[in-house]
DOTISE-195329 format. One record per residue (C-alpha): x, y, z. Coordinates in Angstrom, 2 decimals, always signed. Layout:
REC        xx        yy        zz
REC         X         Y         Z
...
//
This chain:
REC        xx        yy        zz
REC   +109.36    +64.27   +100.40
REC   +111.27    +67.66    +99.93
REC   +109.27    +70.53    +98.38
REC   +110.87    +72.80    +95.31
REC   +111.59    +76.19    +96.94
REC   +109.41    +78.96    +95.53
REC   +111.22    +81.31    +92.96
REC   +111.69    +84.82    +93.80
REC   +111.21    +87.64    +91.30
REC   +111.91    +91.38    +90.76
REC   +110.15    +94.39    +91.70
REC   +108.77    +96.97    +89.05
REC   +111.28    +99.30    +90.54
REC   +113.98    +96.75    +89.56
REC   +112.51    +96.14    +86.09
REC   +112.27   +100.07    +85.52
REC   +115.64   +100.59    +86.73
REC   +116.99    +98.07    +84.24
REC   +114.92    +99.53    +81.39
REC   +116.14   +103.04    +82.37
REC   +119.74   +102.23    +82.41
REC   +119.81   +100.48    +79.04
REC   +117.89   +103.51    +77.70
REC   +120.22   +105.93    +78.86
REC   +123.08   +104.00    +77.86
REC   +121.85   +104.03    +74.19
REC   +120.84   +107.68    +74.43
REC   +124.18   +108.87    +75.47
REC   +126.79   +105.97    +74.10
REC   +124.86   +104.62    +71.02
REC   +124.63   +101.19    +72.41
REC   +123.30    +99.51    +75.17
REC   +124.20    +96.07    +76.84
REC   +121.58    +92.92    +76.71
REC   +121.08    +91.67    +79.43
REC   +121.84    +94.83    +81.42
REC   +123.07    +94.60    +84.85
REC   +121.60    +96.66    +87.73
REC   +122.71    +96.81    +91.31
REC   +119.92    +96.21    +94.06
REC   +119.77    +98.20    +97.21
REC   +121.43    +95.32    +99.11
REC   +124.46    +95.45    +96.76
REC   +123.69    +92.37    +94.63
REC   +124.08    +92.63    +90.96
REC   +121.41    +91.28    +88.77
REC   +120.86    +91.00    +84.98
REC   +117.87    +91.55    +83.29
REC   +117.05    +90.70    +79.56
REC   +115.64    +93.51    +77.38
REC   +112.18    +93.01    +75.78
REC   +112.62    +96.25    +73.36
REC   +115.21    +98.85    +72.85
REC   +115.14   +101.84    +70.39
REC   +115.94   +105.41    +69.92
REC   +114.74   +108.35    +67.92
REC   +113.58   +111.99    +68.15
REC   +116.28   +112.87    +70.85
REC   +115.04   +110.04    +73.14
REC   +115.40   +106.23    +73.59
REC   +113.49   +103.62    +75.40
REC   +113.91   +100.32    +76.51
REC   +111.32    +97.80    +78.09
REC   +111.84    +94.67    +80.52
REC   +109.13    +91.93    +81.11
REC   +108.50    +91.60    +84.72
REC   +109.00    +88.18    +86.27
REC   +107.56    +88.34    +89.93
REC   +108.71    +84.75    +90.20
REC   +106.28    +82.41    +92.06
REC   +104.58    +85.37    +93.64
REC   +100.86    +85.94    +92.40
REC   +101.65    +89.56    +91.69
REC    +99.06    +91.59    +89.63
REC   +102.06    +92.68    +87.48
REC   +103.86    +89.66    +86.72
REC   +104.49    +89.33    +83.06
REC   +103.54    +93.23    +82.49
REC   +105.73    +95.18    +80.27
REC   +107.72    +97.69    +81.93
REC   +109.21   +100.53    +79.50
REC   +111.31   +103.55    +80.52
REC   +111.55   +106.57    +77.87
REC   +114.45   +108.79    +78.67
REC   +115.57   +112.05    +77.06
REC   +118.57   +114.78    +78.10
REC   +117.54   +117.54    +79.94
REC   +119.21   +120.93    +80.67
REC   +122.80   +120.80    +82.39
REC   +122.10   +120.78    +86.13
REC   +118.68   +119.97    +86.20
REC   +119.26   +116.61    +87.29
REC   +116.73   +113.80    +87.06
REC   +112.66   +114.53    +86.66
REC   +110.46   +111.60    +86.63
REC   +107.14   +111.46    +84.74
REC   +104.21   +108.93    +84.66
REC   +103.48   +107.35    +81.38
REC   +100.87   +105.37    +80.38
REC    +99.69   +102.81    +83.18
REC   +101.37   +104.63    +85.86
REC    +99.30   +106.38    +88.35
REC    +99.59   +110.22    +89.77
REC    +99.35   +110.92    +93.55
REC    +96.49   +113.25    +94.38
REC    +96.10   +112.79    +98.15
REC    +98.56   +113.87   +100.94
REC   +100.04   +111.13   +103.32
REC   +102.23   +108.98   +100.88
REC   +106.15   +109.48   +100.54
REC   +105.73   +111.76    +97.74
REC   +103.52   +114.92    +97.51
REC   +100.44   +115.36    +95.12
REC   +101.01   +115.83    +91.67
REC   +104.09   +113.55    +91.66
REC   +104.03   +110.07    +89.65
REC   +103.66   +107.05    +91.63
REC   +107.24   +106.20    +91.33
REC   +108.48   +105.50    +94.82
REC   +111.77   +106.89    +96.37
REC   +113.63   +103.62    +96.36
REC   +112.87   +103.04    +92.61
REC   +113.72   +106.57    +91.85
REC   +116.99   +106.26    +93.86
REC   +117.74   +103.12    +92.03
REC   +117.33   +104.78    +88.66
REC   +119.56   +107.53    +89.71
REC   +122.21   +105.19    +90.39
REC   +121.86   +103.32    +87.35
REC   +122.08   +106.22    +85.21
REC   +124.93   +107.87    +87.04
REC   +126.87   +104.60    +86.36
REC   +126.76   +105.50    +82.66
REC   +127.55   +109.09    +83.24
REC   +129.33   +109.37    +86.39
REC   +129.64   +113.16    +86.17
REC   +126.06   +113.34    +86.54
REC   +122.89   +112.71    +84.95
REC   +120.45   +115.40    +83.49
REC   +117.56   +113.56    +82.38
REC   +113.63   +113.21    +82.08
REC   +112.66   +109.58    +82.95
REC   +109.25   +108.64    +81.90
REC   +107.94   +105.11    +83.28
REC   +105.04   +103.28    +81.69
REC   +103.37    +99.99    +82.42
REC   +101.37    +98.20    +79.61
REC    +97.80    +97.60    +80.81
REC    +98.64    +99.43    +84.20
REC    +95.33   +101.35    +84.39
REC    +93.53    +98.07    +84.11
REC    +95.76    +96.22    +86.41
REC    +95.65    +98.90    +89.05
REC    +91.81    +98.17    +89.38
REC    +92.79    +94.88    +91.15
REC    +94.81    +97.08    +93.57
REC    +94.04    +99.46    +96.49
REC    +95.71   +102.44    +94.57
REC    +92.60   +104.36    +93.86
REC    +91.57   +104.49    +97.56
REC    +94.99   +105.93    +98.45
REC    +94.69   +108.48    +95.86
REC    +96.77   +106.98    +93.18
REC    +94.90   +107.69    +90.04
REC    +95.47   +106.64    +86.51
REC    +97.37   +103.53    +87.04
REC    +99.84   +101.40    +89.25
REC   +102.58   +102.39    +91.45
REC   +106.38   +101.59    +90.81
REC   +107.23    +99.93    +94.11
REC   +110.19    +98.21    +95.57
REC   +112.43    +98.64    +98.68
REC   +114.96    +95.82    +98.14
REC   +114.25    +95.17    +94.50
REC   +113.19    +91.46    +95.14
REC   +109.82    +89.84    +95.22
REC   +109.61    +87.24    +97.77
REC   +106.87    +84.54    +97.14
REC   +103.79    +85.26    +99.13
REC   +105.21    +87.88   +101.41
REC   +102.33    +90.08   +100.44
REC   +104.65    +92.80   +100.30
REC   +102.43    +94.93    +98.20
REC    +99.54    +94.32   +100.40
REC   +101.26    +95.29   +103.35
REC   +102.62    +98.33   +101.62
REC    +99.14    +99.32   +100.88
REC    +97.94    +98.77   +104.40
REC   +100.62   +101.08   +105.65
REC    +99.88   +103.94   +103.08
REC    +96.35   +103.62   +103.79
REC    +96.91   +104.64   +107.38
REC    +99.21   +107.54   +106.44
REC    +96.59   +108.92   +103.82
REC    +93.82   +108.61   +106.35
REC    +96.10   +110.47   +109.22
REC    +97.24   +112.98   +106.67
REC    +93.75   +113.53   +106.03
REC    +93.07   +114.46   +109.66
REC    +90.82   +111.41   +110.28
REC    +90.59   +110.52   +113.80
REC    +88.73   +107.11   +113.34
REC    +90.34   +104.13   +111.33
REC    +88.69   +100.74   +110.66
REC    +90.75    +97.64   +109.61
REC    +88.56    +94.97   +108.19
REC    +89.45    +91.46   +107.28
REC    +87.34    +91.59   +103.94
REC    +84.91    +93.26   +101.70
REC    +81.77    +92.28   +103.76
REC    +83.05    +93.24   +107.07
REC    +84.37    +96.71   +105.61
REC    +81.04    +97.50   +103.96
REC    +79.28    +96.66   +107.48
REC    +81.61    +98.67   +109.54
REC    +81.51   +101.78   +107.05
REC    +77.54   +101.72   +107.37
REC    +77.81   +101.43   +110.98
REC    +79.98   +104.08   +111.62
REC    +79.62   +106.18   +108.51
REC    +83.28   +106.34   +108.00
REC    +84.85   +107.80   +104.70
REC    +86.57   +105.62   +102.29
REC    +89.97   +106.65   +103.35
REC    +89.13   +105.60   +106.68
REC    +88.81   +102.21   +105.80
REC    +91.89    +99.86   +105.66
REC    +91.53    +96.49   +104.42
REC    +94.21    +94.55   +106.56
REC    +93.05    +91.26   +105.39
REC    +94.55    +88.58   +107.39
REC    +97.46    +90.85   +108.66
REC    +95.88    +91.74   +111.90
REC    +99.39    +91.78   +113.67
REC   +100.91    +93.96   +111.09
REC    +98.27    +96.48   +111.16
REC    +98.12    +97.02   +114.78
REC   +101.93    +97.27   +114.84
REC   +101.74   +100.01   +112.35
REC    +98.99   +101.68   +114.35
REC   +101.02   +101.44   +117.48
REC   +103.62   +103.63   +115.77
REC   +101.14   +105.77   +113.74
REC    +98.36   +106.52   +116.30
REC    +94.92   +107.79   +116.09
REC    +92.34   +108.54   +118.49
REC    +90.04   +105.73   +117.68
REC    +90.52   +102.42   +115.74
REC    +88.17    +99.76   +115.24
REC    +88.78    +96.34   +114.00
REC    +86.08    +94.56   +111.98
REC    +85.90    +91.06   +110.89
REC    +84.12    +87.66   +110.53
REC    +83.40    +85.16   +113.04
REC    +86.25    +82.75   +112.30
REC    +89.03    +85.51   +111.89
REC    +87.96    +87.03   +115.03
REC    +87.76    +84.11   +117.22
REC    +91.58    +83.40   +115.91
REC    +92.38    +86.91   +116.95
REC    +90.80    +86.25   +120.36
REC    +92.84    +83.55   +120.82
REC    +95.98    +85.59   +120.04
REC    +96.49    +84.89   +116.33
REC    +98.12    +87.75   +114.47
REC    +98.19    +86.03   +111.27
REC    +94.67    +85.15   +110.20
REC    +95.41    +83.40   +107.08
REC    +93.72    +80.12   +106.93
REC    +96.72    +78.21   +105.81
REC    +98.78    +79.61   +108.43
REC    +96.45    +79.54   +111.58
REC    +93.55    +76.99   +112.19
REC    +90.07    +78.31   +113.13
REC    +89.83    +75.83   +116.16
REC    +86.15    +75.13   +117.12
REC    +87.45    +74.39   +120.49
REC    +88.41    +77.75   +121.13
REC    +84.52    +78.54   +121.18
REC    +84.02    +76.49   +124.34
REC    +86.66    +78.50   +126.16
REC    +85.44    +81.88   +125.15
REC    +81.97    +80.68   +126.11
REC    +82.88    +80.07   +129.66
REC    +80.85    +82.87   +131.12
REC    +77.68    +82.02   +129.53
REC    +77.39    +79.06   +132.23
REC    +77.08    +76.38   +129.66
REC    +76.50    +72.59   +130.35
REC    +78.96    +69.71   +129.87
REC    +77.01    +68.54   +126.56
REC    +77.00    +72.29   +125.13
REC    +80.68    +72.67   +125.77
REC    +81.34    +69.34   +123.93
REC    +79.16    +70.11   +121.34
REC    +81.15    +73.39   +120.62
REC    +84.57    +71.38   +120.73
REC    +83.43    +69.09   +118.24
REC    +81.70    +71.26   +115.80
REC    +82.59    +71.09   +112.03
REC    +83.55    +74.92   +112.24
REC    +83.26    +77.85   +114.05
REC    +80.40    +79.11   +112.33
REC    +78.60    +75.84   +112.73
REC    +79.48    +75.69   +116.58
REC    +78.10    +79.37   +116.64
REC    +74.82    +78.72   +114.89
REC    +74.29    +75.33   +116.91
REC    +74.61    +77.03   +120.11
REC    +72.08    +79.52   +119.37
REC    +73.33    +82.05   +122.19
REC    +73.75    +85.58   +120.70
REC    +75.87    +86.60   +123.81
REC    +78.94    +84.46   +122.23
REC    +79.44    +86.94   +119.50
REC    +80.09    +89.81   +122.14
REC    +82.29    +87.52   +124.02
REC    +84.47    +86.94   +120.97
REC    +84.56    +90.71   +120.16
REC    +85.67    +91.55   +123.47
REC    +88.32    +88.58   +123.77
REC    +89.72    +89.93   +120.40
REC    +89.78    +93.53   +121.63
REC    +91.86    +92.54   +124.73
REC    +94.26    +90.81   +122.49
REC    +94.48    +93.80   +119.84
REC    +94.87    +96.15   +122.99
REC    +98.05    +94.22   +123.97
REC    +99.40    +94.66   +120.24
REC    +98.47    +98.30   +120.31
REC    +99.61    +99.18   +123.59
REC    +98.27   +102.77   +123.39
REC    +95.60   +103.36   +126.18
REC    +94.85   +106.80   +124.65
REC    +93.31   +105.20   +121.71
REC    +89.72   +104.26   +121.67
REC    +89.63   +100.62   +120.50
REC    +86.65    +98.39   +119.85
REC    +86.10    +95.14   +117.68
REC    +82.97    +94.12   +115.71
REC    +82.00    +90.87   +114.56
REC    +79.86    +90.20   +111.60
REC    +78.52    +87.17   +109.50
REC    +79.30    +86.40   +105.84
REC    +76.07    +88.64   +105.04
REC    +77.32    +91.52   +106.98
REC    +75.15    +91.22   +110.18
REC    +76.53    +92.07   +113.43
REC    +76.98    +89.33   +115.70
REC    +79.20    +90.83   +118.51
REC    +80.50    +94.18   +119.62
REC    +83.04    +94.98   +122.17
REC    +82.71    +97.89   +124.22
REC    +85.02   +101.12   +122.95
REC    +88.14   +100.98   +125.38
//
């Protein structure tokens, strides 16, 4: 039976660009189109309906309601508002963080500390949109706001990245692809960048909150050294390959680290199966009986198979095998790499050597 394709949406940067173009048109021309059309970085023209439009006291504003399509984006349905005002001739375009947009406080991000968290691509999109209205050049102060952004930011990793006071205005293509998890992957990359800029020599990627807390306690790592990679082990390791540090730790639960040991780089349950039969293969060095191997292969889950076997050495074998697979992706012999396996309570089940 055919399935309905997931609907794509628009990034916060695209919404801010549309609002900025409408507001600038109203300010300098006295009128604004509704819907307003912008050009995405890939050259596609897209029209956005306006949520609000107004002018007064030497400025104009417009807003757009973000539609993230079928992606579970925390900003889906949020009001993205842009206020514009004229700046002195030759001053160009300056960006400000309005209500709900964060400010950068740590080095390592694409913009320096003190700048509003409006990323370079959305800035370029807004510049292009304003210059479509005034081809001779745009001199403007552009203030971007996101309604309820400070509260929504609590659901993101912004604070860990040193982005305080609200959300980031993101987007590279202008399009949100459902379940591409682009915002999460962006946070992983920026987290590594911030850690490296802070001079850290040891970074830990974890699959979730429990393993993150456990690995932080084990190695006494500061918060900016902790990268919540989630299910994106491959993406994290590939980024670390291009942006190395002297020491890297991977921490995760029993099932996800068994997946990594099998060579899976996407650890999400809907995309890779946690196969209990893998435990039988990984347990080969233990010299188990045929009955024990059969029990592992037929276990209801990896956790159940591990518990029924009752041999703590299996956790170390999983960690060591996962470390070998991670090392293949990292491809950096100068980096000290280890894998630590935890249970759901944060107790260590296995630990590879640092190699």
